[in-house]
C-alpha positions in Angstrom: 0.1 0.2 0.2 1.2 2.9 -1.4 0.3 6.1 1.7 1.2 10.2 0.1 2.8 12.4 2.4 2.4 15.1 0.3 0.2 16.8 -2.4 1.0 14.4 -6.2 0.0 16.2 -8.6 -1.1 14.2 -11.2 -1.4 16.7 -14.1 -5.4 17.3 -14.1 -5.3 20.8 -14.4 -5.9 23.3 -17.7 -3.6 26.7 -18.2 -5.9 29.5 -18.8 -5.4 33.3 -19.7 -8.6 34.5 -19.5 -9.6 38.3 -20.4 -13.0 39.8 -19.7 -15.2 42.7 -18.4 -14.8 43.4 -15.0 -18.0 45.7 -14.9 -20.0 42.4 -16.5 -18.7 40.0 -14.9 -17.4 41.4 -11.4 -13.8 40.4 -9.6 -13.8 37.1 -11.0 -10.3 36.7 -9.4 -11.6 37.3 -6.4 -14.3 33.9 -6.7 -12.0 31.9 -8.3 -9.3 32.3 -5.7 -12.0 32.4 -2.7 -14.2 29.6 -4.4 -13.4 25.7 -4.0 -12.8 24.7 -8.0 -10.5 21.3 -6.8 -7.3 20.4 -5.5 -5.5 22.4 -8.7 -6.6 25.7 -8.8 -4.8 28.0 -8.8 -5.1 32.1 -9.3 -1.8 33.5 -10.2 -1.0 37.4 -9.8 1.1 37.8 -12.8 1.8 36.9 -16.2 5.6 36.5 -14.7 4.6 33.3 -12.9 2.6 32.2 -15.6 4.4 30.7 -18.7 3.3 30.1 -21.6 4.7 29.3 -24.7 4.6 32.1 -27.5 5.0 34.6 -24.7 5.4 38.1 -27.1 2.2 37.0 -28.7 -0.3 36.8 -25.2 1.9 40.4 -24.2 0.5 42.1 -27.0 -2.6 40.8 -27.0 -2.8 41.6 -23.4 -1.9 44.5 -23.9 -4.4 46.0 -26.0 -7.0 44.5 -23.4 -5.9 45.9 -20.8 -5.3 49.3 -22.6 -9.0 48.1 -23.5 -10.1 48.1 -19.4 -10.4 44.9 -19.5 -9.4 42.9 -16.6 -6.6 38.8 -17.1 -6.7 36.8 -14.7 -4.0 33.6 -15.5 -5.5 30.6 -14.0 -4.4 27.2 -13.2 -8.3 24.3 -13.2 -8.8 21.8 -12.4 -9.8 19.7 -15.1 -13.1 18.8 -13.0 -14.6 22.3 -12.9 -13.7 23.1 -16.7 -17.9 23.6 -16.9 -17.1 27.1 -15.0 -15.1 27.8 -18.1 -17.8 26.9 -21.0 -20.6 28.5 -18.4 -18.6 32.1 -18.5 -18.2 31.9 -22.5 -21.8 31.0 -23.2 -23.0 34.4 -20.6 -20.6 36.4 -22.9 -22.4 34.9 -25.8 -25.0 35.9 -25.5 -24.9 39.4 -24.1 -23.1 41.0 -27.3 -19.4 38.2 -27.3 -17.4 41.6 -26.4 -17.1 40.3 -22.2 -14.4 37.6 -22.6 -12.5 35.7 -24.3 -9.9 33.1 -23.4 -6.2 34.1 -25.2 -4.8 30.6 -24.1 -5.9 27.5 -22.9 -3.1 24.7 -22.9 
């Protein structure tokens, strides 16, 4: 029998860079920090702690989104809770389609 003495990752999470309108969605960063979305869900405070494959492309998109008044969320989400992203996409699409965007998913 194996006994785990600390946390062991089995890579059951996906990484996202989400851009959203805080006037419409509120504070999604705090929402993901305070709610329970599995043991592998993590909110990153800035993009320096969040590595992406093609950083220059994303940095430009992020800069443009921030200039438009949007918030950026760097999120590692437990795969069991991907439906919350689907819900955010559905809400966005039914309200004009310009309030939420997934810039990156891995």
